[in-house]
C-alpha positions in Angstrom: -22.2 -4.5 -25.5 -18.6 -3.6 -25.4 -17.7 -0.9 -28.2 -16.0 -3.0 -31.2 -13.5 0.0 -31.7 -11.5 -0.1 -28.8 -11.3 -4.0 -28.4 -7.9 -5.7 -28.5 -7.5 -8.6 -30.6 -7.6 -11.6 -29.0 -3.8 -12.1 -29.8 -2.6 -8.9 -28.1 -5.1 -9.5 -25.1 -2.9 -12.7 -24.7 0.3 -11.1 -25.0 -0.6 -8.5 -22.4 -2.1 -11.1 -19.9 1.8 -13.2 -20.7 3.4 -9.9 -20.0 1.3 -8.8 -16.9 2.4 -12.5 -15.5 5.9 -11.6 -16.0 5.8 -7.9 -14.4 4.0 -10.2 -11.1 6.4 -12.7 -11.0 9.5 -10.0 -11.2 8.1 -7.7 -8.8 7.3 -10.5 -6.4 10.7 -11.4 -7.2 12.3 -7.9 -5.8 14.0 -7.7 -2.7 11.9 -5.1 -1.8 8.9 -7.8 -2.0 11.0 -10.2 -0.2 11.7 -7.7 2.5 7.8 -6.7 3.1 6.7 -10.1 3.6 9.4 -10.8 5.8 8.7 -7.3 8.2 4.9 -8.8 7.8 6.1 -12.1 9.3 7.8 -10.6 12.2 5.5 -8.3 13.3 2.9 -11.0 13.3 4.5 -12.8 15.7 6.1 -10.0 17.9 3.3 -9.7 21.2 5.0 -5.9 22.1 4.2 -5.1 18.6 0.8 -6.1 18.7 -0.2 -4.5 21.6 1.6 -1.2 20.5 -0.3 -1.3 17.1 -3.3 -2.2 19.5 -3.2 0.4 22.1 -2.8 2.9 19.0 -6.1 1.6 17.1 -7.9 1.8 20.5 -6.6 5.3 20.6 -7.6 6.5 17.2 -11.1 4.3 17.7 -11.7 6.7 20.9 -11.2 10.0 19.1 -12.8 8.7 15.8 -15.3 11.3 15.9 -13.3 13.9 16.9 -10.9 13.2 14.2 -13.6 13.1 11.5 -15.1 16.2 12.5 -11.7 18.0 12.8 -12.2 18.8 16.6 -9.4 16.8 18.0 -8.0 18.7 20.9 -4.3 19.8 21.4 -3.9 17.2 24.5 -5.9 14.4 22.5 -3.7 15.3 19.5 -0.8 15.1 21.6 -1.8 11.7 23.1 -2.6 10.5 19.7 0.9 11.3 18.5 2.8 9.9 21.8 0.9 6.7 21.3 1.8 6.4 17.6 5.5 7.4 18.2 5.3 4.2 21.0 4.0 2.3 18.5 7.1 3.3 15.6 9.7 2.9 18.3 8.8 -1.2 18.2 11.4 -2.1 16.1 9.3 -4.8 14.3 6.6 -1.6 13.6 9.3 0.5 12.3 10.7 -2.6 10.0 7.2 -3.1 8.4 7.1 0.9 7.8 10.3 1.1 6.2 9.8 -2.2 4.0 6.0 -0.6 3.3 7.9 2.3 2.2 10.3 0.7 0.0 7.9 -1.3 -1.9 5.8 1.4 -1.7 8.6 3.5 -4.1 9.0 0.5 -6.4 5.5 0.3 -7.1 5.1 4.3 -7.8 8.5 3.6 -10.0 6.7 0.8 -12.0 3.5 3.0 -12.3 5.4 5.5 -13.5 7.0 3.3 -16.3 3.8 1.9 -17.7 2.6 5.2 -17.6 5.3 6.6 -19.7 4.5 2.9 -22.0 0.6 3.3 -22.4 0.2 7.3 -22.4 -2.2 7.3 -19.7 -1.9 7.5 -16.0 -1.5 3.9 -14.6 -1.9 4.2 -11.2 -4.9 6.9 -11.2 -6.5 4.8 -13.8 -6.0 1.5 -11.5 -7.6 3.4 -8.1 -10.7 4.5 -9.8 -11.3 1.4 -11.9 -10.0 3.7 -15.0 -9.7 1.8 -18.2 -9.6 -1.9 -16.6 -12.8 -1.9 -14.3 
């Protein structure tokens, strides 16, 4: 049974849900989100990007045990770094990474604002299930 001392009145919950919908719509309308969608679309139809990503993923899988155990050799690390640089050199991949970073910055800024308003670390609680799940 939920603790009645921490239950919000129904009208407060409805207000919070309405504010969350408004917030979600504003976030979705941001130029950073639009750029992320465009970059995602571009990368999904670029065969050069697909090949570079697949090559990097395969190499990571090949070295998974060494990476996990922290015993990657210098030669393996160099090969992995070379493959990653090649992947990031593909224009659509670079654009996707930049768009992801820009949208991530918006999300971090947003989390800081929400944290200041509610008085708890919103991002940390959202990741862990915290107060909301």
